[in-house]
C-alpha positions in Angstrom: 28.9 149.5 132.4 31.4 146.8 133.4 31.9 145.7 129.8 32.5 149.4 128.7 35.0 149.8 131.5 36.8 146.6 130.5 36.9 147.7 126.9 38.3 151.1 127.9 40.9 149.4 130.1 42.0 147.1 127.4 42.4 150.0 125.0 44.3 152.0 127.6 46.7 149.1 128.3 47.5 148.5 124.6 48.1 152.2 124.2 50.4 152.2 127.3 52.2 149.2 126.0 52.8 150.8 122.6 54.2 153.9 124.2 56.4 151.7 126.4 57.8 149.8 123.5 58.6 153.2 121.7 60.3 154.3 124.8 62.4 151.2 124.9 63.5 151.8 121.4 64.5 155.4 122.3 66.5 154.2 125.3 68.4 151.6 123.2 69.1 154.4 120.5 70.3 156.9 123.1 72.5 154.2 124.9 74.0 153.4 121.4 74.7 157.2 120.7 76.3 157.8 124.2 78.6 154.9 124.0 79.5 155.7 120.3 80.5 159.3 121.3 82.3 158.1 124.4 86.1 158.0 123.6 87.8 154.5 123.7 84.9 152.2 123.3 85.6 151.1 119.7 89.3 151.2 120.2 89.1 149.0 123.2 86.9 146.4 121.3 89.2 146.5 118.3 92.3 145.9 120.4 90.5 143.0 122.0 89.7 141.5 118.6 93.0 142.2 117.0 95.4 141.4 119.8 97.1 138.1 118.6 98.1 137.2 122.2 94.6 137.4 123.6 92.8 135.8 120.6 94.7 133.1 118.8 91.5 131.3 117.8 90.3 132.6 114.5 86.8 131.4 115.3 86.8 133.4 118.5 88.0 136.6 116.7 85.1 136.0 114.2 82.6 135.6 117.0 83.8 138.9 118.6 83.6 140.8 115.3 80.0 139.6 114.7 79.1 140.2 118.4 80.1 143.8 118.6 79.6 144.7 114.9 82.8 146.8 114.9 85.1 145.2 112.1 84.1 143.6 108.9 87.7 142.3 108.5 91.4 143.2 109.3 93.7 144.3 106.6 97.2 144.3 107.7 95.9 144.2 111.2 93.8 147.3 110.6 90.1 147.3 111.3 87.8 147.7 108.3 84.7 149.0 110.2 81.1 148.3 109.4 78.8 151.2 108.4 77.3 152.7 111.5 73.7 151.5 110.6 74.9 148.0 110.6 76.6 148.6 114.1 73.4 150.0 115.3 71.4 147.1 114.0 73.7 144.6 115.7 73.6 146.6 118.9 69.8 146.8 118.8 69.4 143.0 118.3 72.0 142.4 121.1 70.0 144.6 123.6 66.7 143.1 122.8 68.0 139.4 123.1 70.0 140.4 126.2 73.2 139.4 124.5 75.4 142.1 126.1 78.8 140.5 125.1 81.8 139.6 127.2 83.1 141.4 130.2 86.6 142.8 129.6 87.4 142.2 133.2 86.4 138.5 133.6 86.2 137.2 130.0 82.7 135.8 130.9 79.6 136.9 129.3 77.9 139.9 131.0 74.8 137.9 131.7 76.7 135.1 133.3 78.5 137.6 135.7 75.2 139.3 136.4 73.0 136.2 137.2 75.3 133.2 138.0 77.5 135.1 140.4 74.5 136.6 142.3 75.2 140.2 141.6 71.6 140.9 140.3 70.1 138.9 143.2 72.1 140.8 145.8 70.9 144.1 144.3 67.3 143.1 144.1 67.5 142.0 147.9 69.0 145.3 148.9 66.8 147.5 146.8 63.6 145.6 147.5 64.3 145.8 151.3 65.1 149.5 151.2 62.3 150.4 148.8 59.7 148.5 150.9 60.8 150.0 154.2 61.1 153.5 152.9 57.7 153.4 151.3 56.1 152.0 154.4 57.8 154.2 156.9 57.5 157.3 154.8 53.7 156.8 154.0 52.8 155.9 157.6 54.8 158.8 159.2 53.4 161.1 156.5 49.8 160.1 157.4 50.7 160.6 161.2 52.2 164.1 160.9 49.5 165.2 158.5 46.8 164.3 161.1 48.8 166.3 163.7 49.7 169.3 161.6 51.4 172.1 163.5 52.3 170.0 166.5 55.7 169.0 167.9 55.3 165.6 166.3 54.9 167.3 162.8 57.9 169.6 163.3 60.1 166.9 164.7 59.5 164.3 162.0 59.6 166.8 159.1 62.9 168.1 160.4 64.4 164.6 160.8 63.3 163.7 157.3 65.0 166.7 155.8 68.2 166.1 157.7 68.5 162.4 156.5 67.5 163.3 153.1 70.2 166.0 152.8 73.0 163.8 154.1 75.0 161.9 151.4 74.6 158.1 151.4 78.4 157.6 151.7 78.5 159.8 154.8 75.8 158.1 156.5 77.2 154.6 155.5 80.6 155.6 156.9 79.0 156.7 160.2 77.1 153.5 160.6 80.2 151.5 159.9 82.1 153.4 162.6 79.3 153.3 165.1 77.7 149.8 164.7 80.6 147.9 163.3 83.7 149.4 164.8 82.6 150.7 168.1 79.6 148.6 169.1 80.5 145.5 166.8 76.8 144.7 166.4 77.0 144.2 162.6 79.7 143.4 160.0 81.2 146.4 158.3 80.5 145.1 154.8 80.2 142.3 152.4 77.3 140.0 151.4 78.5 136.9 153.2 81.6 136.1 155.4 84.7 135.1 153.4 84.9 131.8 155.4 81.8 130.6 153.5 84.0 129.8 150.6 85.2 126.7 152.6 81.6 125.4 153.1 78.1 126.7 153.8 76.7 126.6 157.3 73.0 125.4 157.9 70.3 127.2 156.1 69.0 129.0 159.2 72.4 130.3 160.0 72.8 131.6 156.5 69.6 133.6 156.7 70.6 135.2 160.0 74.1 136.1 158.7 72.7 137.5 155.5 70.4 139.7 157.4 73.2 141.0 159.5 75.2 141.9 156.4 72.1 143.5 154.8 71.1 145.6 157.8 73.6 148.5 157.5 73.3 149.2 153.8 69.5 148.8 153.8 69.2 151.2 156.7 71.3 153.7 154.9 69.1 153.6 151.8 65.9 153.6 153.9 66.9 156.6 155.9 68.0 158.5 152.8 64.8 157.9 150.9 61.9 157.6 153.4 62.1 161.5 153.9 60.9 162.2 150.3 57.9 159.8 150.8 57.2 161.3 154.1 57.0 164.9 152.8 55.0 164.1 149.7 52.4 162.0 151.8 52.1 164.8 154.2 51.5 167.4 151.6 48.8 165.3 149.8 47.2 164.2 153.0 46.9 167.9 154.3 45.1 168.7 151.0 42.8 165.7 151.2 42.0 166.3 154.8 40.7 169.8 154.0 38.1 168.4 151.5 34.3 168.5 152.2 33.9 164.7 152.2 36.2 164.5 155.2 34.0 166.9 157.1 31.0 164.8 156.1 32.8 161.7 157.3 33.6 163.4 160.7 30.0 164.5 161.1 28.8 160.9 160.5 31.0 159.8 163.4 33.5 157.8 161.3 36.6 156.8 163.3 39.8 158.8 162.8 41.7 155.8 161.5 39.0 155.1 158.8 39.1 158.8 157.8 42.8 158.8 157.5 43.3 155.4 155.7 40.1 154.5 153.9 39.1 158.1 152.8 42.0 160.5 152.7 44.9 158.3 151.9 43.1 156.5 149.1 42.3 159.7 147.4 45.8 161.2 148.0 47.6 158.0 146.9 48.0 158.7 143.0 51.0 161.2 143.5 52.6 158.6 145.9 52.4 155.9 143.3 54.0 158.2 140.8 56.7 159.2 143.2 57.5 155.5 144.1 57.9 154.6 140.4 60.0 157.7 139.6 62.1 157.2 142.7 63.1 153.6 141.7 65.9 155.0 139.3 67.2 157.2 142.1 67.3 154.3 144.5 69.3 152.4 141.9 71.8 155.3 141.6 72.0 155.6 145.4 72.7 151.9 145.6 76.0 152.5 143.4 77.5 154.6 146.3 76.0 152.5 149.1 77.2 149.1 147.7 80.6 150.6 147.1 80.8 151.8 150.8 79.7 148.5 152.2 81.5 146.4 149.6 78.1 144.8 148.7 78.6 142.6 145.7 75.7 143.8 143.5 75.2 145.8 140.3 76.1 149.1 141.9 79.6 147.9 142.9 79.9 146.2 139.6 79.2 149.3 137.6 81.7 151.2 139.8 84.4 148.7 139.2 83.6 148.6 135.5 84.2 152.3 135.2 87.7 151.8 136.6 88.3 148.9 134.1 86.7 150.7 131.2 84.5 147.6 130.9 82.1 149.1 128.3 79.9 145.9 127.7 79.1 145.9 131.4 78.3 149.6 131.6 76.1 149.4 128.5 74.1 146.4 130.0 73.6 148.0 133.4 72.4 151.3 132.1 70.1 149.5 129.8 68.6 147.4 132.6 68.3 150.3 135.0 66.3 152.1 132.2 64.1 149.1 131.7 63.4 148.9 135.4 62.3 152.5 135.5 60.1 152.1 132.4 58.5 148.9 133.9 57.9 150.7 137.2 56.1 153.7 135.6 54.1 151.2 133.5 52.9 149.3 136.6 52.2 152.7 138.3 49.9 153.6 135.5 47.9 150.5 135.8 47.6 150.9 139.5 45.9 154.3 139.0 42.7 152.6 137.9 42.7 150.3 140.9 43.1 153.1 143.4 41.0 155.6 141.7 37.8 154.3 139.8 37.1 157.8 138.6 39.9 157.5 136.1 38.4 156.5 132.7 40.6 154.7 130.3 39.4 155.8 126.9 
């Protein structure tokens, strides 16, 4: 039986992996089409390549021509373009190898600006904290209100979650800055680290505490915005699970209330929660764009916002692609977790 399950699981994983690869190819294709149809992309790159003041080095011009796959050559300073299939193949290889090109704003490679300057790290810290807290708080409160359905606790938490879920993140962020930074002066109004750190880093323990102070307000904004969706879904699935016959049987056997809620009902109601967590990952990333802008948090969200103003197309292409990869990976992981949470699922 175990061997049969292992073979079935292996086949399922291979099938899901194949589907994931097809989806990645579709995302790359869609990303290419969107930016091809977007006015100004090819013109901006051609100007970057053909501008004699910006690129006096012929080797650098040749590098850019090959990198973006726009121009085969220049005749009287006029671009002779590659066929579109050649441009797509160049773009496809660049995306697969994470060779996103050079930022128009800084002149550095996109990967350098993303990793070396800490933008990716800052966003992962913010999103990781907000995601973990929103899932934990939403799930625990959802279990609590489901067990007390119809009470004041149920009505109060459902109303609160609807209010915080309805408020825009920029509005909550500005309110928190006004209250906690300007009036109470408990937390800094924005930034990842103080500007004085450019002159020298303090002890490691102090660095951790100061980073937590800067992280608190943007993380609280995203947590309050997203925990309500997890709470409402957990409540709905738990209410349905608590009405099943096996719950009545467990109560008749004298099983404790905590065991009924967490070992019986929540385990069987967890599949929609896993799906919701994976699907909401992309929403959290989009919410981080506004939140990072409000709090001047130097991450991918603020970077993409600034790139729109600079018309920095390589940066926009790279971040859209990475966001899509993150959502695809989250859904792939959630499908695998299904088998762990519910052994009734057969991978055939």
